[in-house]
C-alpha positions in Angstrom: 0.0 0.0 0.0 2.2 2.8 -1.3 2.9 4.8 -4.5 6.2 5.1 -6.5 6.8 8.7 -5.2 7.2 7.2 -1.7 10.7 5.8 -2.6 12.0 9.4 -2.7 12.0 9.1 1.2 14.6 6.3 1.5 16.6 7.9 -1.4 16.8 11.2 0.5 17.8 9.3 3.6 20.6 7.5 1.9 21.7 10.8 0.1 21.9 12.6 3.5 23.9 9.9 5.1 26.2 9.7 2.1 27.0 13.4 2.1 27.4 13.3 5.9 30.1 10.6 5.4 31.7 12.7 2.6 31.9 15.8 4.8 33.3 13.7 7.6 36.0 12.2 5.4 36.9 15.7 4.0 37.2 17.0 7.5 39.5 14.2 8.5 41.8 15.0 5.6 42.5 18.4 7.1 45.7 18.8 9.2 45.1 18.8 13.0 48.0 21.1 13.6 50.9 20.9 16.0 51.6 18.2 18.4 50.2 20.4 21.2 47.0 20.9 19.3 46.7 17.1 18.7 47.3 16.3 22.4 44.6 18.8 23.5 42.1 17.4 20.9 42.8 13.9 22.1 42.1 14.9 25.7 38.7 16.2 24.6 37.9 13.2 22.5 38.8 10.8 25.3 36.6 12.7 27.8 33.7 13.0 25.4 33.6 9.3 24.5 34.1 8.2 28.2 31.1 10.3 29.1 28.9 9.0 26.3 29.8 5.4 27.1 28.8 5.9 30.7 25.6 7.6 29.7 24.6 4.9 27.3 25.1 2.3 30.1 22.6 4.1 32.3 20.1 4.7 29.4 20.3 1.1 28.4 19.1 0.0 31.8 16.2 2.4 31.6 15.3 1.2 28.1 15.4 -2.5 29.2 12.9 -1.8 32.0 10.6 0.3 29.9 10.7 -2.2 27.0 9.7 -5.0 29.4 6.8 -2.9 30.7 5.6 -2.2 27.1 5.8 -5.9 26.2 3.7 -6.7 29.3 1.1 -4.1 28.3 1.0 -5.7 24.8 0.5 -9.1 26.4 -2.5 -7.9 28.3 -4.0 -6.2 25.2 -3.5 -2.5 26.2 -1.4 -1.8 23.1 -0.3 -3.6 19.9 2.6 -6.0 19.8 4.9 -3.7 17.7 5.2 -0.9 20.3 8.1 -2.3 22.4 10.2 -2.8 19.3 9.3 0.6 17.8 10.4 2.2 21.2 13.8 0.5 21.0 14.5 1.6 17.4 13.5 5.2 18.1 15.9 5.3 21.1 18.7 3.5 19.2 18.6 5.9 16.1 18.4 9.0 18.3 21.4 7.9 20.3 23.3 7.0 17.1 22.6 10.4 15.6 24.1 12.1 18.7 27.1 9.7 18.7 28.0 10.4 15.0 27.6 14.1 15.5 29.8 14.2 18.6 32.5 12.0 17.1 32.7 14.4 14.2 32.8 17.5 16.4 35.6 16.1 18.6 37.8 15.6 15.5 36.8 18.9 14.0 37.8 21.4 16.7 41.6 21.3 16.3 41.2 21.1 12.5 39.1 24.3 12.5 41.7 26.1 14.7 44.4 25.0 12.3 42.4 26.0 9.2 41.9 29.4 10.8 45.7 29.9 10.6 45.1 30.0 6.8 42.0 32.1 6.6 38.7 32.9 8.2 36.8 31.4 5.3 38.7 28.1 5.6 38.0 27.9 9.3 34.3 28.6 8.7 34.0 26.0 6.0 35.7 23.3 8.1 33.6 24.0 11.2 30.3 24.4 9.2 30.7 21.3 7.1 31.6 19.3 10.2 28.4 20.7 11.8 26.6 19.6 8.7 27.5 16.0 9.5 25.3 16.3 12.6 22.4 17.9 10.6 22.5 15.3 7.8 22.9 12.3 10.1 19.8 13.4 12.1 17.5 13.8 9.1 19.0 10.8 7.3 18.6 8.4 10.1 15.1 9.7 10.9 13.9 9.3 7.3 15.5 5.9 7.1 13.8 4.7 10.3 10.4 6.1 9.2 10.5 4.6 5.7 11.7 1.3 7.0 8.9 1.1 9.5 6.3 2.1 6.9 7.4 -0.7 4.6 7.6 -3.3 7.4 4.2 -2.5 8.9 2.6 -2.5 5.4 3.8 -6.0 5.0 2.9 -7.4 8.4 -0.3 -5.6 9.6 -3.2 -7.8 8.4 -6.9 -8.4 8.9 -7.8 -4.7 8.5 -9.4 -2.7 5.7 -7.1 -0.2 4.0 -8.3 2.9 5.8 -8.0 1.4 9.3 -4.8 -0.3 8.4 -3.2 3.1 7.7 -4.5 4.4 11.0 -3.0 1.4 12.8 0.3 1.8 11.0 0.7 5.5 11.6 -0.3 5.3 15.3 2.2 2.4 15.8 5.0 4.4 14.1 4.2 7.3 16.3 5.2 5.3 19.4 8.8 5.0 18.2 9.0 8.7 19.0 8.8 7.9 22.7 12.1 6.0 22.4 13.7 9.0 20.6 12.2 11.4 23.2 13.5 9.3 26.2 17.0 9.1 24.7 16.9 12.8 23.9 15.9 13.8 27.4 18.7 11.8 29.0 21.2 13.3 26.5 20.0 16.8 27.0 19.8 16.8 30.8 22.9 14.7 31.3 24.9 16.7 28.7 23.6 20.0 30.1 24.6 19.1 33.7 28.0 18.0 32.5 28.9 21.0 30.4 27.6 23.6 32.8 29.3 22.1 35.8 32.6 22.3 34.0 31.8 25.8 32.6 30.8 27.3 35.9 33.8 25.8 37.7 36.2 27.1 35.0 34.7 30.6 35.0 34.3 31.2 38.7 37.8 30.0 39.7 39.7 30.7 36.6 38.4 34.0 35.3 37.2 35.6 38.5 39.5 34.2 41.3 42.7 33.5 39.3 42.2 36.2 36.7 43.3 34.0 33.8 41.7 34.0 30.3 39.0 31.6 29.1 40.4 28.3 27.9 43.7 29.0 29.5 45.7 25.7 29.7 46.5 26.4 33.4 42.8 26.0 34.2 42.2 22.4 35.3 38.5 22.5 34.2 39.2 23.8 30.7 39.3 20.3 29.1 36.1 19.3 30.8 34.5 22.6 29.6 35.5 21.7 26.0 34.2 18.2 26.4 31.0 19.6 27.7 30.4 21.6 24.5 30.3 18.4 22.6 28.2 16.2 24.9 25.7 19.0 25.6 25.4 21.1 22.4 26.2 18.4 19.8 25.1 15.0 21.1 22.2 16.5 23.2 21.0 18.9 20.5 21.2 16.1 17.8 19.1 13.7 19.9 16.7 16.6 20.7 16.0 17.6 17.1 16.0 14.0 15.9 12.9 13.4 18.0 11.3 16.8 17.0 11.8 16.0 13.4 10.6 12.4 13.5 7.7 13.4 15.9 6.4 16.1 13.6 6.4 13.8 10.5 4.8 10.9 12.4 2.2 13.0 14.2 1.2 14.6 10.9 1.0 11.2 9.2 -1.3 10.0 11.9 -3.5 13.1 11.7 -3.7 12.6 7.9 -4.8 9.0 8.3 -7.6 10.2 10.6 -8.6 13.3 8.6 -9.1 11.4 5.3 -10.3 8.0 6.6 -13.4 8.1 4.4 -11.3 8.3 1.2 -8.7 5.5 1.0 -6.7 6.9 -2.0 -6.5 10.4 -0.5 -5.7 9.0 2.9 -2.6 7.3 1.7 -1.4 10.5 0.0 -2.1 12.6 3.1 0.0 10.1 5.1 2.9 10.3 2.7 2.9 14.1 2.2 4.9 14.9 5.4 7.4 12.2 4.6 7.9 13.5 1.0 8.1 17.2 2.1 10.8 16.2 4.6 12.6 14.2 1.9 12.7 17.1 -0.5 13.8 19.5 2.3 16.7 17.1 3.0 18.0 17.2 -0.5 17.6 21.0 -0.6 19.6 21.2 2.7 22.5 19.6 1.0 22.3 22.2 -1.7 22.2 25.0 0.9 25.3 23.7 2.7 27.4 24.2 -0.4 26.4 27.9 -0.5 28.0 28.8 2.8 31.3 30.8 2.4 32.7 34.1 3.5 35.5 36.6 2.9 38.5 37.3 5.0 38.1 39.8 7.9 34.3 39.5 7.7 32.3 41.2 10.4 29.8 39.4 12.6 27.0 40.6 10.4 28.7 39.3 7.3 29.4 35.9 9.0 25.8 35.7 10.0 24.9 36.5 6.4 27.1 33.7 5.1 25.3 31.1 7.2 21.9 32.8 6.4 22.6 32.5 2.7 22.6 28.7 2.9 19.5 28.5 5.1 17.6 31.0 3.1 18.4 29.3 -0.2 17.1 25.9 1.1 14.0 27.6 2.6 13.2 29.4 -0.6 13.5 26.3 -2.7 11.4 24.2 -0.3 8.6 26.8 -0.5 8.5 26.3 -4.3 8.9 22.5 -4.3 6.6 21.7 -1.5 3.7 23.0 -3.6 4.9 20.8 -6.4 4.8 17.8 -4.0 1.2 18.5 -2.9 0.0 19.0 -6.4 1.6 15.8 -7.7 0.1 13.9 -4.8 -3.3 15.3 -5.9 -4.4 16.4 -2.4 -7.4 18.8 -2.6 -7.0 22.3 -1.2 -3.3 22.2 -2.3 -3.0 25.9 -1.9 -4.3 25.7 1.7 -1.9 23.0 2.7 1.0 24.7 0.9 0.1 27.8 2.9 0.4 25.9 6.1 3.9 24.7 5.1 5.0 28.3 4.2 3.6 29.5 7.5 5.6 26.9 9.4 8.8 27.9 7.6 8.2 31.6 8.2 7.4 31.0 11.9 10.7 29.2 12.3 12.6 32.0 10.5 10.9 34.6 12.6 11.6 32.9 15.9 15.2 32.7 14.8 15.4 36.4 14.0 13.6 37.3 17.2 16.0 35.2 19.2 19.0 36.8 17.4 17.7 40.3 18.2 17.4 39.5 22.0 20.7 37.5 22.3 23.2 39.0 19.8 25.7 41.6 21.0 24.9 43.6 17.8 21.5 44.6 19.2 20.2 46.8 22.0 18.9 44.2 24.5 22.3 42.5 25.0 24.2 45.8 25.0 21.8 47.0 27.7 22.8 44.1 29.9 26.5 44.9 29.2 25.8 48.6 30.2 24.4 47.4 33.5 27.7 45.5 34.2 29.2 48.8 35.1 27.2 48.9 38.4 27.9 45.3 39.4 26.6 41.7 39.1 23.2 42.4 40.7 22.1 44.8 37.9 23.5 42.4 35.3 21.3 39.6 36.6 18.2 41.9 36.9 18.7 43.2 33.4 19.1 39.7 32.0 16.0 38.4 33.7 14.0 41.3 32.4 15.3 40.9 28.9 14.5 37.1 29.0 10.9 37.8 30.2 10.2 40.5 27.6 11.6 38.3 24.8 8.9 35.6 25.3 6.3 37.9 23.8 7.5 37.6 20.3 8.0 33.9 19.8 4.7 33.2 21.6 2.8 35.6 19.3 4.6 34.1 16.3 3.4 30.6 17.3 -0.1 31.7 18.2 -0.6 33.6 14.9 1.2 30.9 12.9 -0.8 28.1 14.4 -4.1 29.8 13.8 -3.2 30.7 10.2 -2.0 27.1 9.5 -5.3 25.8 10.9 -7.4 28.2 8.8 -5.6 27.7 5.5 -5.7 23.9 5.8 -9.4 23.8 6.9 -10.5 26.2 4.1 -11.1 28.9 6.7 -13.8 26.7 8.3 -13.2 26.5 12.1 -15.6 23.5 12.3 -13.3 21.5 10.0 -11.2 20.3 12.9 -9.6 17.2 11.4 -8.1 19.0 8.4 -7.2 22.1 10.4 -5.2 19.9 12.8 -3.5 18.2 9.9 -2.6 21.7 8.7 -0.9 22.4 12.0 1.1 19.2 11.7 2.1 20.1 8.1 3.3 23.5 9.4 5.5 21.8 11.9 6.9 19.6 9.2 7.5 22.7 7.1 9.3 24.4 9.9 11.6 21.4 10.3 11.9 20.5 6.6 15.3 22.1 6.1 16.6 20.8 9.4 19.7 19.3 7.7 21.2 22.8 7.2 19.4 24.5 10.2 21.0 22.0 12.6 24.3 22.4 10.8 24.4 26.1 11.8 23.7 25.0 15.4 26.2 22.2 15.6 28.8 24.6 14.1 28.8 26.6 17.4 30.4 24.1 19.8 32.9 23.1 17.1 34.0 26.8 16.7 34.0 27.1 20.6 36.4 24.1 20.8 38.5 25.6 18.0 38.9 28.7 20.1 39.8 26.7 23.2 42.4 24.7 21.2 43.9 27.9 19.8 44.2 29.5 23.3 45.6 26.4 24.9 48.1 25.8 22.1 49.4 29.3 22.1 48.5 30.2 18.5 49.0 33.8 17.3 46.8 36.7 18.0 45.5 36.8 14.4 44.4 33.1 14.7 42.8 33.8 18.0 41.0 36.8 16.5 39.6 34.6 13.8 38.5 31.8 16.1 36.9 34.4 18.4 34.9 35.7 15.5 33.8 32.1 14.6 33.0 31.4 18.3 31.0 34.6 18.7 29.0 33.7 15.6 28.5 30.2 17.2 27.0 31.8 20.3 24.4 33.5 18.2 23.6 30.5 16.0 23.4 28.3 19.2 20.9 30.8 20.7 18.8 31.0 17.5 19.0 27.2 17.2 17.6 26.8 20.7 14.8 29.2 19.8 14.1 27.2 16.7 14.1 23.9 18.6 11.7 25.3 21.2 9.4 26.8 18.5 9.3 23.5 16.6 8.6 21.7 19.8 5.5 23.8 20.4 4.0 23.0 17.0 5.0 19.3 17.2 3.4 19.1 20.7 0.2 20.6 19.4 0.1 17.9 16.7 0.9 15.2 19.2 -1.9 16.5 21.4 -4.4 15.8 18.6 -2.6 12.4 17.9 -3.2 11.4 21.5 -7.0 11.6 20.9 -6.5 9.5 17.8 -4.6 6.9 20.0 -7.5 6.9 22.4 -9.7 5.8 19.5 -7.3 3.0 18.6 -7.2 1.9 22.3 -11.0 1.6 22.4 -10.9 -0.7 19.3 -8.7 -3.1 21.4 -11.1 -2.9 24.4 -14.5 -4.2 23.3 -16.4 -3.4 26.5 -15.1 0.2 26.6 -15.9 0.6 22.9 -19.5 -0.6 23.5 -19.9 1.9 26.3 -18.7 4.7 24.1 -21.0 3.7 21.2 -24.0 3.4 23.5 -23.4 6.8 25.1 -22.6 8.7 21.9 -25.1 6.8 19.7 -22.6 6.3 16.9 -19.9 3.8 16.0 -16.2 4.3 16.8 -15.5 4.5 13.1 -17.8 7.5 12.6 -16.8 9.3 15.8 -15.1 12.7 15.4 -12.4 14.2 17.7 -15.2 16.4 19.2 -17.1 13.2 20.1 -14.2 11.9 22.2 -13.8 15.3 23.9 -17.5 15.2 24.8 -17.5 11.6 25.9 -14.5 12.1 28.3 -15.8 15.6 29.3 -12.6 17.4 28.3 -13.7 20.9 29.1 -12.5 23.7 31.3 -15.4 23.1 33.6 -14.2 19.6 34.5 -11.9 19.8 37.6 -9.9 16.9 36.3 -8.8 19.0 33.3 -8.0 22.0 35.5 -6.0 19.9 38.0 -4.1 18.4 35.1 -3.3 21.8 33.8 -1.9 22.9 37.2 0.2 19.7 37.3 1.5 20.3 33.8 2.6 23.8 34.6 4.1 22.6 37.9 6.1 20.0 36.0 7.8 22.6 33.9 9.1 24.5 37.0 10.0 21.4 39.1 11.9 20.0 36.1 13.8 23.2 35.7 14.4 23.5 39.4 15.8 19.9 39.7 18.1 20.3 36.7 19.4 23.7 37.9 20.0 22.3 41.4 21.9 19.4 39.8 24.1 21.9 38.0 24.7 23.8 41.2 25.8 20.6 43.1 28.1 19.4 40.3 29.6 22.8 39.8 30.3 23.1 43.5 32.3 19.9 43.3 34.2 21.3 40.2 35.0 24.6 42.0 36.4 22.7 45.0 38.6 20.5 42.7 39.9 23.5 40.6 40.8 25.4 43.8 42.5 22.3 45.2 44.7 21.9 42.2 45.6 25.6 42.1 46.5 25.2 45.8 48.3 21.8 45.8 49.9 21.4 42.4 52.9 23.7 42.4 53.8 25.5 39.2 50.4 25.5 37.6 50.1 29.3 37.5 53.6 29.7 36.1 52.9 27.2 33.4 55.6 24.8 34.7 53.2 22.0 35.7 50.2 20.5 33.8 46.9 20.4 35.7 45.0 17.1 36.3 42.5 17.5 33.5 41.2 14.0 33.9 40.0 14.6 37.5 37.7 17.4 36.4 36.4 15.3 33.5 35.6 12.5 36.0 33.8 14.9 38.3 31.5 16.2 35.5 30.9 12.7 34.2 29.9 11.3 37.6 27.9 14.3 38.5 25.9 14.3 35.3 25.1 10.5 35.5 24.0 10.8 39.1 21.9 13.9 38.7 20.1 13.3 35.4 18.0 10.4 36.6 15.4 12.1 38.8 14.3 14.9 36.4 14.3 12.5 33.4 12.3 9.7 35.1 9.8 12.3 36.4 8.9 13.2 32.9 8.1 9.6 32.1 6.2 8.8 35.4 4.0 11.9 35.5 1.7 11.1 32.5 1.3 7.5 33.7 0.2 8.6 37.2 -2.0 11.3 35.9 -3.8 8.8 33.6 -4.1 6.3 36.4 -5.7 8.8 38.8 -7.6 11.3 36.6 -8.0 9.4 33.3 -8.1 11.0 29.9 -9.3 14.4 31.1 -6.4 14.6 33.5 -3.9 13.7 30.9 -5.2 16.3 28.4 -4.9 18.9 31.1 -1.4 17.8 32.0 -0.3 18.0 28.4 -1.9 21.4 27.8 -0.5 22.9 30.9 2.9 21.5 30.3 2.9 22.8 26.7 1.8 26.3 27.5 4.0 26.9 30.5 7.0 24.9 29.2 7.1 26.7 25.9 7.1 30.2 27.5 9.5 29.2 30.3 11.9 27.6 27.7 12.0 30.7 25.6 12.7 32.9 28.7 15.5 30.7 29.9 17.2 30.3 26.5 17.1 34.0 25.6 18.1 35.2 29.1 21.1 32.9 29.1 22.1 33.7 25.6 21.9 37.5 26.2 24.1 37.2 29.4 26.7 35.1 27.5 26.9 37.6 24.6 26.9 40.6 27.0 30.1 39.1 28.5 31.5 38.6 24.9 30.7 42.2 24.1 32.7 43.5 27.1 35.5 41.1 26.2 35.6 42.8 22.8 36.7 46.0 24.5 33.5 47.7 25.8 33.4 49.1 29.4 37.1 48.4 30.1 37.3 45.0 28.4 38.7 41.8 29.9 39.7 42.0 33.6 37.6 45.1 34.3 35.0 45.2 37.1 32.3 45.3 34.4 33.8 42.1 32.9 33.8 40.3 36.3 30.1 41.3 36.8 29.3 40.0 33.3 31.0 36.7 34.0 28.8 36.2 37.0 25.7 37.0 34.9 27.0 34.5 32.3 27.5 31.9 35.0 23.9 32.3 36.2 22.7 32.1 32.6 24.7 28.9 31.8 22.2 26.4 33.2 19.3 28.6 31.9 20.4 28.3 28.2 22.3 25.0 28.2 20.5 22.7 30.7 17.0 23.6 31.8 15.8 25.7 28.9 16.6 23.3 26.1 15.5 20.3 28.1 12.0 21.8 28.5 11.1 21.3 24.8 11.9 17.6 25.2 9.8 17.4 28.4 6.6 18.7 26.7 7.0 16.3 23.8 8.1 13.3 26.0 5.0 13.7 28.2 2.9 13.6 25.0 4.7 10.6 23.7 4.4 8.7 27.0 0.7 9.5 27.1 0.2 8.1 23.6 2.1 4.9 24.4 0.1 4.2 27.6 -3.2 5.5 26.2 -4.6 1.9 26.3 -3.9 1.7 30.0 -5.5 5.1 30.6 -8.6 4.1 28.7 -8.8 0.7 30.4 -8.6 2.0 34.0 -8.4 5.1 36.1 -9.1 5.8 39.8 -11.5 8.8 39.3 
């Protein structure tokens, strides 16, 4: 049950993976530099791989336990027999994407620093194309997993008519997103705790107490800091956006199967549309990657323009070709669905620009924070908090307006046409993420450039080289901030689509529970097959007047804050251990400050690794347990409230934390560039403290929130059968 055009999806997947391998091999051909540069790079690689190995051990145990539970649920008829295996493959491919991206990044840092000795453009190209490995591996593995599952389930799902077979296939495929989300949350939380423990320790003792520059080889925490850039911002971000990308495609496919269930031929095309749009976007991302280049002595604005040129080219081409895809598929209201895709793309672009405005040192908000550094750390922190809070207005308005327009264009401006309107929201999410191959490349570029700067500093390369790596690093700070904004925005649209998919999974769960299905049909006086989304909302009394829904919303909002609090406290504890260790080494290892003795870098790496593994468990497991408990106590209405409250609060809180943290970081960079006395001034010390406060905001708690809201949705979908079968109230 497919059409010839479907085969473009696996072809795009193989193309992305092939170009990722090509870029990796080209990067490996570059010279890694001097023996000192090679030694530092090896320290970073060893630490990163040691951390990842330890994390995968912990995550494997969690996956074994959850897989056993899902197998048990399938045995008792609460879900179908494919779910446990789908869960495993989702987690495996998500982890694999992070592994390949991080492996590339740890080899690329020194090579970027060495390339910067030749020219700024050469350094940019090495760093960016190495980042492109991450982007292309994520989309390539996701499309490969999706197309393989679609083929396999088409072969093995039997005894259903064509329309219900597609509903079963798409809802089953959707569950592999929980595996991806679970892996992503552990990667994000663990990586975030690791990197910020090292970063805070290095900054507080090195910069403020010892008065030495960032990435100075005399700082014992500097290798751990460079390792953290890779495990948090490469492996963590890759796993994060893998599950957003896959989740948006799968949720939209499930919504398409439900929206067009009365028309088998059209239903299949609606299911395949998000896969094909993503496939075309993947090919266009490869085209855009080759468009990125810059001139020597380029300004920050020109460097941003160089990256923007590639992203904008890919986005413009997908706007044109996505319409062609919909027309070729023969889906009615082609202009409406195309409009939803364009709205999704524009929303993502706007959120990126809004984030750039509030976090880049080129604009007023960040410079305002830097100005406040003249009066001390307290005013820096107040200004950063205020900037972060104000910055939430624009992404929220963008998502609100974009979601409404996507709904209206897809539904033919008929608010009552809920099924097709929700499909339009899903298509908008796919549109936003369609060029993820190059969008993620600009994000993964950041930690590579950061590592290059660290390697250049520790290796004692010349001022001209350091100037170039600083320019690349500063650009990376902005792309990382915009990347986080993009990830959070895409999470909001994807979570909305998943919310609708949850109701569809409730319908599927009722099919597996005859007694519950009979009760529904008796109460609603219609068959399950003919029931609409509104019928399920009415049957389960999902309204604001139902206290179960309201209590669920309170719990969802609370989850966002508790999750952030736990992860920030974890950073504080791990960072405290790091500060103690760095102080000990400065005190006990004679000759460090004079450069005569080498610090014990491995001890700091070990502290971050152990701290991250120990601290990531509670917040990560909380996200998995909460939807199960809510469903067991309050049933479907409670779960809908939990997901709604978590989405609304989590989205706004994530934007606030990411933008405040990014603005603090770039305010410090702005001062280091010479403003208000430059490095070593009182203003600089105040800005460093602001940046330290912002570190867990932007790199631990904030980015993890977008996974939290999607993971709670995915868990709810997977255990929907259990929730339908039994609840306490």
